[in-house]
C-alpha positions in Angstrom: 24.4 -9.9 9.7 24.3 -8.4 6.2 20.8 -7.1 5.0 18.8 -9.5 2.9 19.0 -8.9 -0.8 15.7 -7.7 -2.2 15.0 -8.9 -5.7 12.8 -6.6 -7.8 10.7 -7.3 -10.8 9.5 -4.2 -12.8 6.3 -4.4 -14.8 5.8 -1.7 -17.3 4.8 -1.4 -20.9 7.5 1.2 -21.5 10.9 -0.7 -21.8 12.6 2.7 -21.3 11.3 2.6 -17.6 12.4 -0.9 -17.1 15.9 -0.2 -18.5 16.1 3.1 -16.5 15.3 1.2 -13.3 17.7 -1.7 -14.1 20.5 0.8 -14.6 19.9 2.6 -11.3 19.4 -0.6 -9.2 22.7 -2.1 -10.4 24.5 0.3 -8.1 22.5 -0.7 -5.1 23.9 -3.1 -2.5 20.7 -4.7 -1.0 18.2 -4.0 -3.9 18.8 -5.8 -7.2 16.9 -5.9 -10.5 15.6 -9.3 -11.0 13.9 -8.8 -14.3 11.4 -6.8 -16.3 8.0 -7.6 -17.8 5.8 -5.7 -20.4 2.6 -7.6 -19.7 0.8 -9.8 -17.1 1.7 -13.0 -18.9 5.4 -12.2 -19.0 5.3 -11.2 -15.3 3.4 -14.4 -14.2 5.8 -16.5 -16.3 8.8 -14.7 -14.8 7.4 -15.3 -11.2 6.8 -18.9 -11.9 10.5 -19.5 -12.5 12.3 -16.8 -10.5 12.4 -15.7 -6.8 11.1 -12.2 -6.4 10.5 -10.1 -3.3 9.1 -6.9 -4.5 7.2 -6.0 -7.9 7.1 -2.5 -9.1 3.9 -2.3 -11.2 2.5 0.3 -13.5 -1.3 0.7 -13.7 -1.8 1.6 -17.3 -0.9 -1.5 -19.3 -2.2 -2.4 -22.9 -4.0 -5.8 -22.2 -4.4 -6.1 -18.4 -4.2 -3.2 -15.9 -1.9 -3.1 -13.0 -4.9 -3.6 -10.8 -5.7 -6.9 -12.5 -2.1 -7.9 -12.5 -1.8 -7.2 -8.8 -4.8 -9.2 -8.0 -3.3 -12.2 -10.0 0.1 -11.9 -8.4 -1.3 -11.8 -4.9 -3.5 -14.7 -5.5 -0.6 -16.9 -6.9 2.3 -15.4 -5.0 0.9 -13.9 -1.7 4.5 -13.4 -0.3 5.4 -11.2 -3.2 4.8 -7.5 -2.3 3.5 -5.2 -5.0 4.4 -1.5 -5.1 2.5 0.7 -7.6 4.7 3.0 -9.6 2.4 5.0 -11.7 1.4 8.4 -13.2 -2.2 8.0 -11.8 -2.8 10.2 -8.8 -6.6 10.1 -8.4 -8.2 8.6 -5.3 -10.1 6.0 -7.3 -6.8 4.5 -8.6 -5.1 4.6 -5.2 -8.1 2.8 -3.7 -8.3 0.3 -6.4 -4.6 -0.7 -6.2 -4.7 -1.0 -2.4 -7.9 -3.1 -2.5 -6.2 -5.3 -5.1 -3.4 -6.1 -2.6 -0.7 -3.5 -3.3 1.5 -2.8 -0.4 2.3 0.7 -1.5 1.7 3.4 -4.1 4.2 5.8 -5.6 4.0 8.5 -8.3 6.4 8.2 -11.2 7.6 11.6 -10.7 9.0 10.8 -7.2 12.8 10.7 -6.7 14.7 7.4 -6.6 15.6 7.8 -2.9 11.9 7.4 -2.1 11.5 4.6 -4.5 14.3 2.8 -2.6 12.8 3.7 0.7 9.5 2.2 -0.4 11.0 -0.9 -1.8 12.8 -1.6 1.5 9.7 -0.8 3.5 7.3 -3.1 1.6 9.9 -5.9 1.5 9.5 -6.1 5.3 5.8 -6.5 4.7 5.0 -3.0 5.9 2.9 -0.5 3.9 4.1 2.6 2.1 2.2 5.5 0.6 4.4 8.0 -1.2 4.6 11.5 0.2 2.8 13.0 -2.7 0.1 10.2 -2.5 -0.3 11.1 1.3 -0.7 14.7 0.3 -3.4 13.9 -2.3 -5.3 12.0 0.4 -4.9 14.9 2.7 -6.1 17.3 0.1 -9.1 15.2 -0.5 -9.9 15.3 3.2 -9.4 19.1 3.5 -11.9 19.8 0.7 -14.5 17.3 1.7 -17.8 18.4 3.3 -17.3 19.6 6.9 -18.6 17.3 9.7 -21.8 18.5 11.3 -22.0 18.1 15.1 -24.2 15.2 15.8 -24.8 14.5 12.1 -24.0 11.4 10.1 -20.4 12.7 9.5 -19.7 13.5 13.1 -16.5 12.1 14.6 -16.7 8.5 15.5 -16.4 7.7 19.2 -13.7 4.9 19.1 -12.4 3.0 22.1 -8.7 2.9 22.9 -8.5 -0.6 21.5 -10.4 0.3 18.4 -7.9 3.2 17.8 -5.1 0.7 18.1 -6.7 -1.7 15.6 -7.7 1.1 13.2 -4.0 2.1 13.1 -3.0 -1.5 12.3 -5.9 -2.0 9.8 -5.1 1.3 7.9 -1.5 -0.2 7.4 -3.2 -3.4 6.2 -2.0 -5.9 8.9 -4.1 -9.0 8.6 -6.5 -10.2 11.3 -3.9 -12.8 12.3 -1.1 -10.4 12.6 -3.2 -7.9 14.6 -4.3 -10.7 17.0 -0.8 -11.7 17.6 0.5 -8.2 18.0 -2.3 -7.2 20.5 -2.6 -10.7 22.2 -6.3 -11.1 21.4 -8.2 -13.6 19.3 -8.9 -13.2 15.5 -12.6 -13.4 16.2 -12.2 -10.3 18.5 -10.1 -8.5 15.9 -12.9 -9.2 13.4 -15.5 -7.8 15.7 -13.5 -4.7 16.2 -13.0 -4.3 12.4 -16.7 -4.4 11.8 -17.3 -1.7 14.5 -14.6 0.5 13.2 -15.9 0.4 9.6 -19.4 1.2 11.0 -18.3 3.9 13.3 -16.1 5.7 10.8 -18.6 5.3 8.0 -15.9 3.8 5.7 -16.0 0.8 3.4 -12.4 0.4 2.2 -8.8 0.4 3.4 -8.2 3.8 1.7 -11.3 5.2 3.6 -9.7 4.1 6.8 -6.3 5.5 5.9 -7.9 8.8 5.1 -9.9 8.7 8.4 -6.8 7.7 10.4 -4.6 10.5 8.9 -7.3 13.1 9.5 -7.9 12.1 13.1 -4.1 12.0 13.8 -4.0 8.3 14.3 -1.3 7.8 11.8 1.0 10.6 10.9 2.2 11.7 7.4 5.2 9.4 7.6 3.1 6.4 8.3 4.0 6.2 12.1 1.4 6.0 14.8 0.1 9.4 15.9 -2.1 10.7 18.7 -5.7 11.3 18.5 -6.4 15.0 18.2 
C-alpha cells in the first residue's frame, strides 16, 4: 500500500521561507506543499477550507506568535500536528511551544533531510525534537546544579511502571493512549502522572523530557532507553 500523502502548511512571515519550502517539497513523493500563510488569520482561514496534516510554524510573527498560533490550531483542529521551525533555541521557547501543543521542534539551520524526517514522524502522531534541540536540552542538564545525595535534587525512585509511563508522557502520549498501550485505566495513568511529576520535581513536559534523557529513559534519537 502506498504511503499516505502528508499535506503541509507553512506559516512564516518571510515569504522567502515559504517559497523555498514549496520549491523543495514539490520533488517529494509523500510530502506535499498544501499552502503558505503569513499570519494566524491566514493560517486559520486556510485550515478552515483545506485538509492539512502538518503545520510548519515559525515562532516570531508580527501580530501573533507561533506559540499563540499553535494554541489556536490545536484548539480548533486537534488532529493537525504542529512542528516548530524557528531560529529560537532557548529552553523557554522550546518549553512554551511544546506546552502549547507542538508535536516537534526544529531549528531553521537544520538540513532538509531532518525536516522531512520530522514531518513524517509527527504526521504519525509521534513527537520529534531536532538533534540540535536535544543537544540544547542536554547542555542545559550538564550545566545545571549537581544533585546532592539525599537532597531535594536527588534522583527520584521511580517504579518500573512509572518509568514506562514517564517515557510515554515525555513523548506527549495522552492519558487515553497510555492507558490503551499499557492495558490500565486512565485514572491509574493520571495517578502515576501526578506521582512522576512530584518525584522528578518537574512541572512541564519539557522538564520531564530533560529528566528522561538525563536518566537514560529516552535516548538522543527519541527511542526508549535503559535507566542508568
